[in-house]
Every structure is written in structure tokens, then in C-alpha cells.
C-alpha positions, 0 to 999 in steps of 0.5 A, a space after each residue: 074351784 074349777 067347774 067340772 067341765 073345765 076340769 075334765 077339759 084340762 084332764 083330757 088335754 094332758 093326753 098327747 102332751 109332752 111333760 118335761 121332767 126335772 132333768 130335762 127328760 121328756 114324758 110322752 103322755 099316752 092314755 089315762 088309766 086311772 082317776 081318784 080324788 087326788 089325781 089322774 094317772 096316765 101311761 107315758 113313754 120315757 124320752 121318746 115316743 116309743 120309749 120305756 113305758 112308765 106311769 105319770 101321776 098328776 095332782 089335780 088342780 082342784 085339790 091343790 092345798 098345802 096338805 095335798 102338795 105335802 103328801 104328793 111331795 112326801 111320796 116322791 121323797 120317800 120313793 127317791 130315798 129308797 132308790 138312793 139309799 141301798 140297793 133298790 127293792 124289787 118289791 117297791 115301785 121304782 121312782 123316776 122323777 118328780 117335777 111340775 108342768 105348766 099347761 094352758 087353761 081354757 080361760 087363757 091362764 096357765 095351770 101348774 101341775 105337779 107330777 111324779 113318774 114311777 114304774 109301770 107295773 104290768 098286772 093287777 092289784 091285790 084288792 082285785 085278786 081278792 075280789 075276783 076270788 069270789 068270797 073265798 081264800 086264795 091258794 095257800 102257796 100264793 098267800 105265802 109268796 105274796 105275804 113274803 114279798 110284801 114283808 120284804 118290801 116293808 123291811 126295806 121301807 123300815 130300814 130307811 126309818 120310814 113307815 108306810 101307814 097306808 098298807 092295804 090290798 089296793 096299795 099292793 100291785 102284782 106285777 106279771 112279767 115272764 110268768 112270774 107274779 111279783 108284789 110291789 108296794 105303792 102309794 107312799 103318800 101317808 109315809 112318816 119318817 120315824 126316828 127316835 131323836 125327832 123333835 116333831 113329825 108331820 102327820 097326814 090324814 087319810 088312814 084307811 079304816 080297817 087296815 090302820 091301828 088305833 095309834 094311827 088316829 092319835 094326835 101327833 102319831 107319837 106311837 107310830 112305828 114299824 108295828 103300825 104296818 104290822 097291824 096292816 099285814 095281819 088285816 091283809 093276811 086275814 083277807 087273803 085266807 078268808 076273802 073277808 075283811 077282818 074289820 069291815 066298814 058296813 054300809 051306813 056304819 060310822 067309822 068310829 064304830 070300826 075303830 072302837 071294835 079294833 081297840 076292843 079287838 072284837 074280831 071274828 076268829 078264822 074258824 068262823 070262816 071255815 067255808 071260805 078257807 081252802 079245803 086243805 086248811 079248813 081240814 086242819 083245825 089246829 093250823 087254823 087256830 095257830 094262824 088265828 093266833 098269829 093274826 091276833 098278835 098282829 092286830 093287838 090294839 096295845 103296840 107292846 103286845 103286837 109283833 115289833 117287826 114285819 120279819 117277826 110276823 113272817 117268822 111265825 107265819 111261814 111255817 104254818 102256811 107251809 104245813 097247811 100247803 103240804 097237804 094240798 098236793 100228792 107227793 112224789 113217787 107215783 101217787 095217783 090222782 084218779 081221772 075218770 073219763 066222763 062223756 056226759 059231765 066233762 067239767 066235773 072235778 076229779 077225785 084226789 087220793 092224798 098220800 101221807 108219805 114224807 116229801 122228797 129228799 134233796 138232790 145234790 147238784 153241780 155249781 158254776 164257778 162264777 166265771 161266765 165262760 168256764 164250763 162245768 160237767 153236769 154228767 160225764 156222759 151228757 152235757 158241759 155248760 157255759 154261759 154267754 153274755 148278751 151284746 146289749 142290755 135287754 129286758 125280755 118278756 117272752 122268747 122262742 128258739 126258731 127252726 133256723 137257729 135264730 132267737 126271737 123275743 119281745 123286748 121293752 119296746 120292740 121285737 128283737 131277733 138274735 142271729 149267731 155272729 150278728 147279735 141282736 137286731 131290733 124290729 119295730 112294732 107296727 102302729 097301734 101295737 105295744 111290746 108291753 101287750 105281747 105276752 107269748 112268742 111261738 116259733 113256727 115252721 120255717 124260721 118264723 114266729 107269732 107274738 100274741 097278747 092283749 086285745 086278741 092281738 097277734 103278730 106274725 114274723 116272717 123268716 125275712 123279718 117282716 111283721 104282719 098284724 092280725 086282729 082275730 076278734 073284737 072280744 076282750 081277750 088276752 093271750 098268755 101262751 101258745 103252741 104250734 099245731 102242724 105246719 100252718 096251725 096255732 093254738 092260743 090260750 089266755 083269758 076273756 073278760 066277762 060281761 058284768 065283771 070277772 074273767 074266764 079261760 079262753 082257747 083259740 085255734 087258727 089255721 092259715 091265720 084264720 080263727 077256726 075255734 073259740 072256746 071259753 072255759 068258765 071253770 078257770 080264770 086264766 090259761 097260761 100254757 098249752 101243748 097241742 098235736 093233731 093226734 094226741 089233742 090239746 092240754 092247757 094249764 091254768 090258774 089254781 091248778 086247772 087243766 083243760 083237755 081237748 081230745 082229737 075228736 073235740 071233746 072238752 074235759 076240765 079238771 083241777 089237780 092242785 091249787 097253784 098256777 100251772 104255767 107250761 106243758 110238754 109231752 114226754 116220749 112215753 106219751 105222758 104230759 109234763 106240767 110245771 108251775 109256781 112254787 117249783 111244782 112239776 106234775 106228770 100226768 097220764 090218762 089215769 093219774 097225776 103225780 107230783 115229781 121231785 124238784 130241786 127249786 122253790 122258784 116258779 117253773 116258767 117253761 118246760 120242753 124236751 129234746 131228741 134224747 128224751 131228756 126234759 128241761 125246765 127253766 125257772 125264775 131267777 135263772 134256774 135251769 133243771 133237767 129231768 131224770 128218773 122222775 126227778 128234776 135236778 138243778 143244772 146251775 145254781 145261778 147265772 152270772 146275770 140274774 134273769 128268768 128263764 124264758 125259753 129252752 131249745 134242745 137239738 142234737 148235741 146242743 141245749 140252749 136256754 135264754 133269760 130275760 136279761 138276754 143271757 144265753 146258756 149253752 150246753 154241749 153233749 160229750 
């Protein structure tokens, strides 16, 4: 056993080293971001000091044993298999390498450290999301989306005859890329190969109490199968709906007691947690009972009575979630959400009039034929669209069209600029700045741009390509969206970490690169999109349907109009605001009402903008492009040749352009 001081010295000495992988690839270790009983977790750059950011997990030398080495190798083998057999799933962390490194110890002896290299997932994990919800259930549409993606990941795992066996909220990562939340399964150290003809199986200890079913504690694990992970799904669903664990391990409680409760199926029903459920679900006791029945079936101690697969579990779950979610928002057709002007209590909630009308009918739309350069007429009197492939492989995070006709964007490890006829040009970042920290791109007057993100960092790009960094404050701020304010002003929104834990929305305004206003909004955790104008004031959209208005005279008003994250804002020609968000939600907001508009996609709407003709445009995840006419959002193209989230849209004169995260440019011409 290594002394504590020696172990810490070894750990700290890894930062700055270059570890060589199994195929000669070098991994430049940057910083330690995690530590546990089994290993250390570092960020690293792939094969170059400014290469792709990845995660390197190093097994601690003080815990090396046959058992821990087997578990460490098993996780790498499982991840490698998912990559090699069939198409990779976006809901499983990507595997890159597994090797060993030899580094000198303080006593002159060498240490051999096994390490695994996996995908860097920018975001959080589900355990932190539940904790930050403060003991209440998550928005139903978010629950549906997360559970669906976890099920898709599990189905990919099970298709390879692998059982995860340690599925829990902390092992579900939530990636946040281009405004889209994507669930990814991780930590496959307890996986078990499952096949009917196996003579024996390898069993590893470490199952998590409360998420593991009884068969996982049996000698030999002979009854472990896909239904084992279904039990974990039921426990996770209960937690997402209530903010409480289905089978919690109390302080000082013997874990055997919890296992006994699981075997005897002694679990409090959902109805006992009505105060924790979202209001639209708590108001529907019949749906609460139906959801509780799904949870009960997934948590059966007898495997023969449990759902046999994750897909069967979700087939019963999704219709119930959708029924409850349909009551959360007003329908299309001008139904109003009353907004009372309040001078003395601007932060009070608005009252919502819930309509009972049926939902909108589907809208028929044209399709691309599949030829990247074949045009299709959206409307004979409006635009003809074509797709243009990029000249280089890109993985863009944010982008903006500039006044001079060029495009700027944040790529994997640099800022890139596209000039017509010259293609994409790379602009290196200043020392101390990483592309993974930059979340938003805002065009400025005269062909320049601003990039903003983590640690309150702001980079200014001049028209001639010079990057100038600005550190606005030492406060723990992360920016997610921004808007130009006049010729020399800028508004940024995001989140600010609170002392003692948690986060709150933040609003910052700048004039001539100097911070002139810094507001925190405790009623919202994050703000994602913002529109600002000196005459009409500012409207920001954020988490769980929160909107923040700042009037031209500086009065702050906060309202909650729905329960889904709202991501982007624009102003229509008639003075109303258009707000879009997750799950294909589009709202029209005036000074007196908010109405839900018809949208022909369930994908997250990431960006919304307008053009000189009064047509509004929206872009979504998975390459959807939509236009707004007569209060309804209609799909222009059902899919792009190369999938990629739509990050930016520009409409000038007779031309409209949209750029995706894959660097695909969609161009429409009028006439």
C-alpha cells in the first residue's frame, strides 16, 4: 500500500505528462477532473497539445488487484465491442483506447498504470440534475426524452449480449452540445456477458443498493439478463418523477435491509409523493396510478413478472408521459396566458389559462430527393433550396453569419471562418482558452463577432481575423447565449454558480467591451437565448420555460410559461416575440398573451431568426429547417444529406442560409 503523500504525488505528477496509447497515439494530460476509490479521471488532448479533448481514466496503483484489473479491462472490452460491432450508438460513451503507462515513482521504482481513453462528454450527469431539482420531479417532456435515450442506449448494449448491471443516475451523462441534451451511458465496469450457451460467467462485486435487483446479489448471477437493467430503469424513472429514491439507503441503515425491502416489494407509491410531482401530473390521479403500475412491473422481485426488455418497458411508459405532458402547455390557436404587469412584485408567477382543444393537425411538406445539389421548391412564390457540402470535416458547437457575408464558428479546437470562394480557415485560440468552453457566437456590426462561454470568458474577433480575449469578471459564470445591442453593445446570458451549491440565471450587458450591468436571476437556473433592442428592451429564455424581461427603463420581470427549456428568441415584425425550445415547442408572446404554435417536428428547436420579408425561420436538432407562415411552423426539408444540428440561420434579400454542426450549408433562393 502506497502512503497517502506518495499516492498524491503520483496522481499530481500525471498532469502534464504524455501517455502513449496502444497504437502509438499520444495523449497530452491536462487536468484532473475527478477522483474515486478505483481511479483518477483527467482531461487530455488527442495526439497534439491542441487536439481533440478526451477523457483518460487511470487505475490507481494502490487498488490494483486481479479483481480491479479485471473490472477495468472488462469496461474497456465492452466499450470496444460497442464500437466494433454495428454502428456506434450516440447514447453510449465512445471508446478510443486502452493501454498501460509507465511512470517513475518517488522512490526511483517505476509504476505501471493501466488507463482507458473515452469520449469527453461536455455537460453533467443525471444524479446532479436530480439533486439540483431540489426534491421535485423533472419536467415530463425531459423525463420522456432522457428515458427514451437511455432505453436506446440499453437496447444497443443488450443487442451485443451485454448487461450493464450498474445503471444509476450518476452513470448517465447528459451531454450539452449545440443546445441539445443527449443522454449517454457510461461506467461499464460491472458488465456481464450474457449468452444462453455460456458454461460460466464472471461476477464482479459493487452493485449499487437501490438500483440493483435481487438476482444481482445471488451467487453466480445466473438469473442476470436484460430484465436486470430494466429494474434499474424503473428505479431511475421513480426518481426523475419524484426527486426521491424508490429504495433509499438511510443513514446508518444496513444495506441488507434495503435488499429485503426490494425482495418484498415494499415501496411507497407515486401518489404518496404528489407534492413532488409536476403539477400537470399531480392533477391527473389516473395517470399517476398508471405510471406507478409501470414502475411496479419494472421493479418486480420475480424476474418472470418484470418487463423482459427495455423496449417493452418504454412502450408502456411513453404514452402515459405524453398524456400528462399534453396538459402542460396551452394549445395552438391563440389561447392566452395572462401576463399581469407588476410594479411591486415583478418576480411573481403568471396565471395560465389551460385550453382543452385538440392538438394541431399535421402539415404536409416537400422533401429533398436525396441529391445534395438538386433543388426543391418550397413555395413557387418564395424559395428554392439546395444543399452544399463543406470542404472539410467539421464538428461545430456554435456559429453566426456575419454582415460581410462570411461565417464564423467554434470547431473542436479552434475558431473557424468561412469566406465564399476560399472555404474554411482556422483561427488559433489564445493561450488559456479552449474551444470546448465556448458556447455561443454573436455577430457584431462591421463583420466581426464575439464568442463567449465558461469562466465568463469572451473573445472578440475583428473583421481582419484578430482575436482579442476579455475577462469580464472572476465570478463563476458560464454564458450560453447572446445578442447584439446597437453598434457597440452586447448582451450575454447564462448561469452563475451560487456559493454553497446550485446555480442561478445571469444577465450581463456590455458597452465598448466594458461590463455595464450584471444581474443574477434566482428564479431560473440557466438562461439560453436572448433578444435585445434599445427601444423594446430585452427578453431572455431559459430553463423549464422561464422567461425574463428587462424593460427599456430597467425593470425586471420573470415569468414561467411552460416546463420545457426555451433556447432561442426573436422579435416578429408585429412586435411579438417568437420563442423556441426543446421538444419542438414554439411560442408567440405579446405583452398580454402567450400561445403555443403548430410545429411540424418534435426535435429540439435550437435557433430562430427572421428576414426582411417577415418570414421567420427556425432550425432544430437533426437538420430540420422550418419556416413560419400564418402562425404555424412548417418543415422545409425533412432531412439533410449529412445530419447535423442547425446552429445558425441568415435571411438577407432573396437568400436564406442555414449552417449545421457538420458544416453543411443550406441555401435558399427566392423566385
